C-alpha positions as CSV (number, residue, x, y, z in Angstrom):
1,X,19.4,-8.8,4.1
2,X,19.2,-5.2,2.6
3,X,22.0,-3.9,0.4
4,X,25.1,-3.0,2.3
5,X,25.7,0.3,0.5
6,X,23.0,3.0,0.9
7,X,22.9,6.6,-0.3
8,X,20.4,9.3,0.7
9,X,19.7,11.4,-2.3
10,X,18.3,14.9,-1.8
11,X,18.2,18.4,-3.2
12,X,19.2,19.7,0.2
13,X,22.8,20.9,0.5
14,X,24.4,19.3,3.6
15,X,26.0,22.8,4.4
16,X,22.4,24.0,5.1
17,X,21.8,21.6,8.0
18,X,22.0,22.4,11.7
19,X,23.9,20.6,14.3
20,X,21.1,18.0,14.5
21,X,21.2,17.3,10.8
22,X,17.9,19.1,10.2
23,X,17.7,21.1,6.9
24,X,17.4,24.8,7.5
25,X,17.8,26.1,3.9
26,X,15.4,27.5,1.5
27,X,14.5,24.5,-0.7
28,X,10.9,23.6,-0.8
29,X,9.8,20.1,0.5
30,X,7.5,19.3,-2.4
31,X,8.4,18.3,-6.0
32,X,8.9,21.0,-8.6
33,X,7.3,18.7,-11.2
34,X,10.2,19.8,-13.4
35,X,14.0,19.8,-13.7
36,X,14.7,18.9,-10.0
37,X,12.3,16.0,-10.1
38,X,13.8,14.9,-13.4
39,X,17.2,15.0,-11.7
40,X,16.0,12.6,-9.0
41,X,14.8,10.1,-11.6
42,X,18.0,10.4,-13.5
43,X,20.0,9.7,-10.3
44,X,18.0,6.6,-9.5
45,X,18.4,5.4,-13.1
46,X,22.2,5.9,-12.8
47,X,22.3,3.8,-9.6
48,X,20.2,1.1,-11.2
49,X,22.5,1.1,-14.3
50,X,25.6,1.0,-12.1
51,X,24.0,-2.0,-10.2
52,X,23.1,-3.9,-13.4
53,X,19.4,-3.6,-12.7
54,X,16.7,-3.2,-15.3
55,X,13.7,-4.7,-13.5
56,X,12.5,-4.2,-10.0
57,X,10.0,-5.8,-7.7
58,X,7.1,-3.8,-6.1
59,X,7.0,-4.5,-2.3
60,X,4.5,-3.4,0.3
61,X,2.4,-1.3,-2.1
62,X,-0.1,1.2,-0.7
63,X,-2.5,3.8,-1.9
64,X,-4.2,6.8,-0.2
65,X,-6.4,5.8,2.6
66,X,-9.0,7.5,4.8
67,X,-6.4,10.2,5.7
68,X,-3.8,11.6,3.2
69,X,-0.7,12.9,4.8
70,X,1.2,14.0,1.7
71,X,2.5,17.5,1.1
72,X,0.4,17.7,-2.1
73,X,-3.2,16.8,-2.7
74,X,-3.9,13.2,-3.7
75,X,-5.1,12.6,-7.2
76,X,-7.6,10.3,-8.9
77,X,-6.0,6.9,-9.4
78,X,-3.3,7.6,-6.8
79,X,-0.8,8.7,-9.5
80,X,-0.9,5.2,-11.1
81,X,-3.0,6.2,-14.2
82,X,-1.2,5.1,-17.3
83,X,0.9,2.6,-15.4
84,X,-1.8,0.3,-14.2
85,X,-5.6,-0.1,-15.0
86,X,-8.2,1.5,-12.7
87,X,-8.6,-1.7,-10.7
88,X,-4.8,-1.7,-10.0
89,X,-4.2,-5.1,-11.6
90,X,-0.5,-5.6,-11.7
91,X,0.1,-3.3,-8.7
92,X,0.6,-5.8,-6.0
93,X,3.3,-7.1,-3.7
94,X,5.8,-9.1,-5.6
95,X,4.9,-7.6,-9.0
96,X,7.9,-7.1,-11.3
97,X,8.1,-3.9,-13.3
98,X,10.6,-2.5,-15.8
99,X,13.0,0.3,-14.8
100,X,11.0,2.9,-16.7
101,X,7.8,1.9,-14.8
102,X,9.7,1.9,-11.5
103,X,10.9,5.5,-12.3
104,X,7.3,6.6,-12.9
105,X,6.4,5.1,-9.5
106,X,9.2,7.1,-8.0
107,X,7.8,10.2,-9.7
108,X,4.3,9.5,-8.3
109,X,5.8,9.1,-4.8
110,X,7.9,12.3,-5.1
111,X,4.6,14.1,-6.0
112,X,2.7,12.6,-3.0
113,X,0.0,11.5,-5.4
114,X,-1.3,8.7,-3.2
115,X,0.7,5.6,-4.1
116,X,3.7,4.4,-2.2
117,X,5.8,1.2,-2.3
118,X,9.3,-0.1,-1.9
119,X,11.2,-1.0,-5.0
120,X,13.6,-3.9,-4.5
121,X,15.7,-6.5,-6.2
122,X,16.3,-9.0,-3.4
123,X,19.4,-8.0,-1.4
124,X,21.0,-6.4,-4.5
125,X,19.2,-3.1,-5.0
126,X,16.5,-1.0,-3.3
127,X,14.8,2.4,-3.8
128,X,12.8,3.9,-1.0
129,X,11.0,7.3,-1.3
130,X,10.5,9.1,2.1
131,X,9.0,12.3,3.2
132,X,10.0,15.7,1.9
133,X,11.8,14.5,-1.2
134,X,14.2,12.2,0.5
135,X,15.2,9.2,-1.7
136,X,17.2,6.2,-0.4
137,X,19.0,4.0,-2.9
138,X,20.8,0.8,-1.8
139,X,23.1,-1.4,-3.8
140,X,25.5,-4.2,-3.4
141,X,28.0,-2.2,-5.5
142,X,29.8,1.1,-4.7
143,X,28.2,2.8,-7.8
144,X,31.0,5.5,-7.9
145,X,29.9,6.6,-11.3
146,X,26.3,7.0,-10.2
147,X,27.4,9.0,-7.1
148,X,29.4,11.3,-9.4
149,X,26.4,11.6,-11.8
150,X,24.1,12.5,-9.0
151,X,26.4,15.4,-8.0
152,X,26.5,16.5,-11.7
153,X,22.7,16.6,-11.6
154,X,22.8,19.1,-8.7
155,X,21.7,16.6,-6.0
156,X,23.5,15.5,-2.9
157,X,24.3,11.7,-2.4
158,X,25.2,11.0,1.2
159,X,26.3,7.6,2.4
160,X,24.3,6.0,5.2
161,X,24.5,2.7,7.0
162,X,20.9,1.8,6.2
163,X,17.6,3.2,4.7
164,X,15.2,4.2,7.4
165,X,12.5,2.7,5.2
166,X,14.1,-0.8,5.1
167,X,11.5,-3.5,5.7
168,X,13.6,-5.0,8.4
169,X,12.6,-2.1,10.6
170,X,8.9,-3.0,10.3
171,X,7.2,-5.5,12.5
172,X,4.9,-7.9,10.7
173,X,1.3,-7.5,11.7
174,X,0.1,-10.8,10.1
175,X,2.3,-13.9,9.9
176,X,-0.3,-16.6,9.3
177,X,-0.5,-17.9,5.7
178,X,-3.8,-18.4,4.1
179,X,-3.0,-22.1,3.4
180,X,-5.2,-25.1,3.3
181,X,-5.4,-25.1,7.1
182,X,-6.8,-21.6,6.9
183,X,-9.4,-22.5,4.2
184,X,-10.4,-25.6,6.3
185,X,-11.2,-23.2,9.1
186,X,-13.2,-21.0,6.8
187,X,-15.2,-24.1,5.6
188,X,-15.8,-25.0,9.3
189,X,-17.1,-21.5,10.0
190,X,-19.3,-21.5,7.0
191,X,-20.8,-24.8,8.1
192,X,-22.4,-23.2,11.1
193,X,-22.9,-19.6,9.8
194,X,-23.9,-20.3,6.2
195,X,-22.4,-17.0,5.0
196,X,-19.4,-14.8,5.9
197,X,-17.9,-11.5,4.8
198,X,-14.4,-11.7,3.3
199,X,-12.3,-8.6,3.1
200,X,-9.6,-8.9,0.5
201,X,-6.9,-6.2,1.0
202,X,-4.9,-6.4,-2.3
203,X,-2.8,-3.3,-1.4
204,X,-2.7,-1.3,1.8
205,X,-5.8,1.0,2.1
206,X,-7.6,-0.7,-0.7
207,X,-9.9,-3.7,-0.4
208,X,-12.5,-5.8,-2.2
209,X,-15.4,-7.3,-0.3
210,X,-17.0,-10.7,-0.9
211,X,-20.0,-12.4,0.7
212,X,-18.9,-16.0,0.8
213,X,-21.0,-19.1,1.1
214,X,-20.2,-22.9,0.8
215,X,-21.4,-22.7,-2.8
216,X,-19.3,-19.7,-4.0
217,X,-16.2,-20.1,-1.8
218,X,-14.0,-21.8,-4.4
219,X,-14.9,-19.3,-7.1
220,X,-14.1,-16.3,-4.8
221,X,-10.9,-18.0,-3.7
222,X,-9.8,-18.5,-7.3
223,X,-10.2,-14.7,-8.1
224,X,-8.2,-13.4,-5.1
225,X,-5.2,-11.1,-5.8
226,X,-1.6,-12.2,-5.3
227,X,-0.4,-12.0,-1.7
228,X,-3.7,-10.4,-0.5
229,X,-4.5,-10.0,3.2
230,X,-7.7,-11.9,3.9
231,X,-9.9,-10.9,6.9
232,X,-13.0,-12.9,7.6
233,X,-15.9,-11.2,9.4
234,X,-19.4,-12.3,10.4
235,X,-22.0,-12.0,7.7
236,X,-23.8,-8.8,6.8
237,X,-27.1,-8.0,8.6
238,X,-30.3,-8.0,6.5
239,X,-31.8,-5.4,8.9
240,X,-30.1,-2.4,7.4
241,X,-32.2,0.0,9.4
242,X,-31.0,-1.5,12.6
243,X,-27.4,-1.2,11.5
244,X,-27.9,2.5,10.7
245,X,-29.6,3.2,14.0
246,X,-26.7,1.7,15.9
247,X,-24.0,3.7,14.3
248,X,-21.7,5.4,16.9
249,X,-21.5,9.1,17.4
250,X,-18.2,11.1,17.1
251,X,-16.5,8.1,15.6
252,X,-15.6,7.0,12.1
253,X,-16.5,3.6,10.9
254,X,-16.2,1.4,7.8
255,X,-19.8,0.9,6.5
256,X,-20.2,-2.1,4.2
257,X,-23.4,-2.8,2.3
258,X,-24.7,-5.2,-0.4
259,X,-26.8,-3.6,-3.2
260,X,-29.8,-5.3,-4.8
261,X,-27.6,-6.6,-7.7
262,X,-25.3,-8.3,-5.2
263,X,-22.3,-6.0,-5.4
264,X,-20.7,-5.0,-2.1
265,X,-19.4,-1.5,-1.5
266,X,-17.9,0.2,1.5
267,X,-17.3,3.8,2.7
268,X,-15.5,5.4,5.6
269,X,-18.1,7.6,7.3
270,X,-18.7,9.5,10.6
271,X,-21.8,11.0,12.1
272,X,-21.6,14.0,9.7
273,X,-22.3,11.6,6.9
274,X,-25.0,9.4,8.4
275,X,-28.0,11.2,6.8
276,X,-26.5,11.1,3.3
277,X,-25.4,7.4,3.9
278,X,-29.0,6.5,5.0
279,X,-30.4,7.8,1.7
280,X,-27.7,6.2,-0.3
281,X,-28.2,2.7,1.1
282,X,-32.0,2.9,1.4
283,X,-32.5,-0.1,-0.9
284,X,-29.5,-2.2,0.3
285,X,-30.1,-5.9,1.0
286,X,-27.7,-6.1,3.9
287,X,-25.1,-4.1,5.7
288,X,-22.7,-3.9,8.7
289,X,-20.4,-1.4,10.4
290,X,-16.8,-2.2,11.4
291,X,-14.7,-0.1,13.7
292,X,-11.5,1.6,12.3
293,X,-9.5,1.2,15.5
294,X,-7.3,-1.8,15.4
295,X,-7.9,-2.3,19.1
296,X,-11.5,-2.8,18.4
297,X,-11.0,-5.1,15.4
298,X,-12.2,-8.7,16.2
299,X,-12.3,-10.6,12.9
300,X,-13.0,-14.3,12.9
301,X,-9.9,-15.1,10.9
302,X,-7.0,-13.2,9.3
303,X,-4.2,-14.5,7.1
304,X,-2.1,-13.5,4.0
305,X,-2.0,-15.4,0.7
306,X,1.3,-17.3,0.2
307,X,2.9,-17.7,-3.2
308,X,2.3,-20.7,-5.4
309,X,5.2,-22.6,-3.7
310,X,3.5,-22.2,-0.3
311,X,5.9,-19.6,1.0
312,X,4.4,-16.5,2.7
313,X,6.4,-13.5,1.3
314,X,3.8,-10.7,1.7
315,X,4.8,-8.3,4.6
316,X,1.5,-7.3,6.1
């Protein structure tokens, strides 16, 4: 259950809202990268202190995907530079971070720099950053001092019944755990196909690709990220020219290829990119093209990694 006491924290004066609750004042909807942004962080910190919280859990992490909808341009590293290494080790569902790191994540989200996540402490405390500088803080305590401090900072804390970004409002897309039964099915598929393509989504909109065989499966499995979403596809095709010739027109696809050194890369492309793509993958050993539309996705298997105790906690 989410925390029972939720406040919406904004820089928008409630007096400047119309009869439908829409803000009609003059405040900008992007971060000032300055004192107002600092006030948001101080307010979140005050609520955390009032709730006895000094560490938070990253839930449902994401980075910028094919399309970026933020009010500001995305930046290299999704705004996570200095917090996590370039490969995003440590930025995954269930990772625990200190309050200072959590506040820097809030800053990155306020700036629309590409990363987004929920920050939670079970049913005790939550921080959700929404569109247009809306922040929702939930606690199991009233946090009267934090409410007063937020007003002193020039922001407006408004009580709500729930955060619109609460995970309870999301419908899980994947509920199957990547347990031993799943891996038995992978072994069975490999027995007849000899090689498969494994997509490891370690955060939303970011994936690593592995070409798995009966010989390397255990090694690949041991290196998978915590709570990753695993999608198994048919193997890459060695006739790269045929894959390129069959690419659809007026449609974006995910093109995956294996280089001569065995590394696997992918890129989202459309027909405007095909000529450049053909030159780039001219010496590739194998390739395939996958549709972006979920309605056209037909993987062989799909499951999410459970925790070490066997419980599936990832919310894909």
